C-alpha positions as CSV (number, residue, x, y, z in Angstrom):
1,M,80.4,19.5,-34.9
2,T,82.8,16.6,-34.9
3,I,84.9,15.8,-32.1
4,R,88.1,16.8,-34.5
5,S,86.6,20.1,-35.7
6,A,85.7,20.9,-32.1
7,R,89.5,20.2,-31.2
8,L,90.3,22.6,-33.7
9,W,88.0,25.1,-32.7
10,S,89.0,24.9,-29.4
11,A,92.6,25.4,-30.4
12,I,91.6,28.7,-32.2
13,V,89.7,30.0,-29.7
14,T,92.6,29.6,-27.2
15,L,95.1,31.1,-29.6
16,V,92.7,34.3,-30.1
17,A,92.4,34.4,-26.1
18,V,96.0,34.4,-25.8
19,V,96.8,36.9,-28.5
20,A,94.0,39.3,-27.3
21,A,95.1,38.9,-23.5
22,P,97.4,42.0,-23.1
23,L,94.2,44.0,-24.7
24,G,92.5,42.6,-21.4
25,A,95.0,43.8,-19.2
26,N,94.3,47.2,-20.3
27,A,90.6,47.0,-19.5
28,D,89.3,49.8,-17.5
29,E,89.0,48.4,-14.0
30,A,87.1,51.3,-12.5
31,D,84.7,51.1,-15.3
32,A,84.2,47.4,-14.4
33,K,83.8,48.1,-10.5
34,R,81.2,51.0,-11.5
35,L,79.2,48.5,-13.4
36,L,79.1,45.9,-11.1
37,K,78.5,48.4,-7.9
38,A,75.3,49.8,-10.0
39,M,74.2,46.2,-10.5
40,S,74.6,45.7,-6.6
41,D,72.7,49.0,-6.0
42,Y,69.9,48.0,-8.2
43,M,69.4,44.6,-6.9
44,E,69.2,45.8,-3.5
45,S,66.9,48.3,-4.1
46,Q,64.3,46.0,-5.3
47,D,62.0,45.2,-2.7
48,K,60.7,42.2,-5.0
49,I,62.3,40.1,-7.4
50,S,61.5,37.0,-9.4
51,F,63.3,35.2,-12.1
52,E,63.6,31.6,-13.7
53,F,67.1,30.0,-14.1
54,D,69.2,27.4,-15.8
55,A,72.1,26.0,-13.9
56,V,75.0,23.8,-14.5
57,L,77.2,22.3,-11.8
58,E,80.5,20.5,-12.9
59,V,82.0,17.6,-11.1
60,I,85.1,15.5,-11.8
61,T,85.0,11.8,-11.4
62,V,87.9,10.0,-10.2
63,D,89.0,9.1,-13.3
64,N,89.1,12.7,-14.6
65,Q,85.9,12.8,-16.6
66,K,84.3,16.3,-16.3
67,L,80.1,15.7,-15.9
68,A,77.7,18.6,-16.0
69,L,74.8,18.6,-13.8
70,A,72.1,20.5,-15.2
71,S,68.9,21.8,-13.2
72,S,66.2,24.5,-13.8
73,G,64.1,26.5,-11.3
74,S,62.8,29.9,-10.2
75,V,63.2,31.9,-7.5
76,A,61.0,34.9,-5.8
77,L,62.2,37.1,-3.1
78,D,60.3,39.7,-0.8
79,R,62.8,41.6,1.3
80,P,63.7,41.8,4.0
81,G,63.1,38.2,5.0
82,K,60.6,36.1,2.6
83,I,62.1,34.0,-0.3
84,R,60.8,30.9,-2.4
85,T,62.7,28.8,-4.4
86,H,62.2,25.8,-6.6
87,R,64.9,23.6,-8.4
88,A,64.6,20.5,-10.7
89,G,67.7,18.5,-11.5
90,G,66.4,15.3,-13.0
91,H,67.1,13.2,-9.6
92,A,65.1,15.4,-7.4
93,D,62.3,18.4,-7.5
94,I,63.0,20.4,-4.6
95,A,61.0,23.6,-3.2
96,M,62.1,25.8,-0.3
97,F,59.7,28.4,1.7
98,F,60.8,30.9,3.8
99,D,58.5,33.3,5.4
100,G,61.0,35.1,7.9
101,E,60.7,32.7,10.7
102,T,61.0,29.2,9.2
103,V,62.6,27.5,6.2
104,T,60.6,24.5,4.8
105,L,62.4,22.1,2.3
106,F,59.8,20.1,0.4
107,G,60.6,17.0,-1.6
108,S,57.6,16.6,-4.0
109,D,59.3,13.5,-5.7
110,L,59.5,11.7,-2.1
111,N,56.4,13.8,-0.7
112,I,58.5,14.5,2.2
113,Y,59.2,18.0,3.9
114,T,61.4,19.4,7.0
115,E,61.4,22.5,8.7
116,I,64.2,24.6,10.1
117,S,64.2,27.6,12.6
118,A,66.1,30.6,10.8
119,P,64.5,33.8,12.0
120,G,65.8,37.0,10.4
121,S,66.9,38.5,7.1
122,I,67.8,36.6,3.8
123,D,71.3,37.0,4.7
124,N,71.1,35.2,7.8
125,L,69.1,32.4,6.0
126,I,71.6,32.1,3.2
127,N,74.4,31.6,5.7
128,V,72.5,29.0,7.8
129,L,71.6,26.9,4.9
130,R,75.5,27.2,3.6
131,N,77.1,26.9,6.7
132,D,74.9,24.5,9.0
133,Y,73.4,22.5,6.4
134,N,75.4,22.7,3.2
135,R,72.2,23.6,1.2
136,P,73.3,27.1,-0.6
137,L,70.6,28.9,-2.3
138,P,70.4,29.3,-6.0
139,A,72.6,32.5,-7.0
140,A,73.1,33.2,-3.4
141,D,75.6,35.8,-4.0
142,L,73.6,37.8,-5.7
143,L,70.6,38.0,-3.4
144,G,71.7,39.5,-0.5
145,D,72.2,43.1,1.4
146,N,75.5,44.0,0.1
147,V,76.2,42.2,-3.2
148,Y,79.2,44.4,-4.3
149,D,81.2,43.5,-1.2
150,T,80.3,40.0,-1.3
151,L,81.5,39.7,-4.8
152,M,84.7,41.5,-4.4
153,D,86.0,40.1,-1.4
154,G,89.4,38.7,-2.1
155,V,89.3,40.0,-5.6
156,I,92.9,40.4,-7.1
157,D,92.3,41.3,-11.0
158,V,89.3,42.8,-12.6
159,K,88.3,42.8,-16.4
160,D,85.6,44.9,-18.5
161,L,85.5,42.8,-21.5
162,G,83.1,44.7,-23.5
163,S,79.6,43.7,-24.4
164,G,78.1,39.9,-24.7
165,V,74.7,38.9,-25.2
166,V,73.0,36.2,-23.1
167,G,69.2,35.0,-24.0
168,G,68.9,37.8,-26.5
169,V,69.9,40.6,-23.6
170,E,72.8,42.8,-24.7
171,C,75.1,42.7,-21.4
172,D,78.3,44.1,-20.1
173,Y,81.0,41.4,-19.7
174,L,83.2,41.5,-16.6
175,A,85.7,39.0,-15.4
176,F,87.3,38.8,-11.8
177,R,90.0,36.5,-10.4
178,K,90.4,35.6,-6.6
179,E,93.3,33.1,-5.3
180,D,91.2,29.9,-5.5
181,V,88.3,31.1,-8.0
182,D,87.8,32.9,-11.1
183,W,84.3,34.5,-11.8
184,Q,82.3,36.1,-14.5
185,I,79.2,37.9,-14.6
186,W,77.1,39.3,-17.5
187,I,74.9,42.5,-16.6
188,A,72.0,43.8,-18.4
189,Q,72.6,47.1,-20.1
190,G,69.9,49.7,-19.5
191,D,67.8,51.0,-16.5
192,Q,67.7,47.4,-15.2
193,P,71.0,46.2,-14.6
194,Y,70.2,42.8,-13.5
195,P,72.8,39.6,-13.6
196,C,72.0,37.7,-16.8
197,K,74.6,34.9,-16.0
198,Y,77.1,34.3,-13.4
199,V,79.9,31.8,-13.8
200,I,82.5,30.3,-10.8
201,T,85.5,28.5,-11.7
202,S,87.2,26.6,-9.2
203,K,91.2,26.9,-9.6
204,D,92.1,24.8,-6.6
205,V,90.2,21.5,-8.1
206,P,91.8,19.5,-10.7
207,F,90.4,20.3,-14.4
208,S,88.8,23.6,-13.0
209,P,85.2,22.8,-12.7
210,Q,82.5,25.3,-13.2
211,F,79.4,26.4,-11.5
212,S,77.5,28.5,-13.9
213,I,73.7,30.1,-13.5
214,Q,71.7,32.0,-16.0
215,L,68.7,34.1,-15.0
216,R,65.6,34.6,-17.3
217,D,62.1,36.0,-17.0
218,W,63.4,38.8,-14.8
219,Q,61.0,40.8,-12.9
220,A,61.3,43.3,-10.1
221,S,59.3,45.4,-7.8
222,E,56.0,46.7,-9.4
223,D,56.3,44.1,-11.9
224,T,56.2,40.9,-9.8
225,A,53.1,39.9,-8.5
226,D,52.5,38.7,-4.6
227,D,53.6,35.4,-3.5
228,D,52.6,33.3,-1.0
229,F,56.1,32.2,1.1
230,S,54.5,29.9,3.5
231,F,54.6,26.2,3.2
232,N,50.9,24.7,2.4
233,N,50.8,20.7,2.8
234,T,48.5,20.2,0.2
235,T,49.8,16.8,-0.5
236,D,49.8,15.4,2.8
237,A,53.4,15.0,2.7
238,T,55.5,13.4,5.7
239,K,57.3,15.6,7.9
240,V,61.1,14.3,8.7
241,D,63.8,15.2,10.9
242,V,66.5,17.6,9.3
243,K,68.8,14.8,9.9
244,D,67.0,12.2,7.9
245,L,66.8,14.3,4.7
246,Q,69.1,11.6,2.9
247,G,70.4,14.3,0.4
248,L,67.3,16.5,0.0
249,G,68.2,19.4,-1.4
250,S,71.7,18.4,-2.6
251,A,72.8,19.5,-5.9
252,L,74.4,15.9,-6.4
253,P,72.4,12.7,-7.2
254,G,72.3,9.9,-4.9
255,N,74.6,7.8,-6.7
256,F,77.3,10.5,-6.5
257,R,79.8,10.6,-3.8
258,Q,82.1,13.6,-2.7
259,G,85.7,12.5,-2.5
260,D,86.5,13.4,0.9
261,D,83.6,10.8,1.8
262,E,85.8,7.7,0.6
């Protein structure tokens, strides 16, 4: 597809979206909430979960160019307090282990690791990593103990947009709005209503960058094999202090700098 044809297609899609907007306004809000609550209840009822993911984080440069940073990885979870994640993003290859007491971040490309004491539940771990270390877990909003309340907090508009297909899986497609973000979710239809895709759009940042994560190879409870959630230092990695991480676990490459740092 050429740039000219892409622009034309974008204009057509925009026109269709504008024309169809009144229909979306009449969507069944109660049904959308019911579908989201069913997903939340299903997620919380699974003692064990594992999946792989592909994620894209959009960033805006100082000269207003939108760039998409892509990464892939995996998540294995054993409630109430064990989780293991792995994410490879081109600039870094990071694994995280949490056994209910200690979280270990391991950078295989640098062969270094650090340990942080964070005893408690996965919810507590999510808050500690996000608030104290600015290192959010992949799909953290979907993994806690009360997914529905977490997602619905501050929502001012709800739309049920019908069906969509993600990775070959037919899904219910829902859209939600808050004051500062819009978010969309695609939920697998059937007796395993897991989240297939989740997209967050920042409205208070110029050019509205997005974060999206698409889940695949979903397994839950009895289908999920037992996992090791403790870090085994088989590569004789060097232990470093958390303050010396130098971006370990960050979604941004080392040559990127946040605007607030200027």
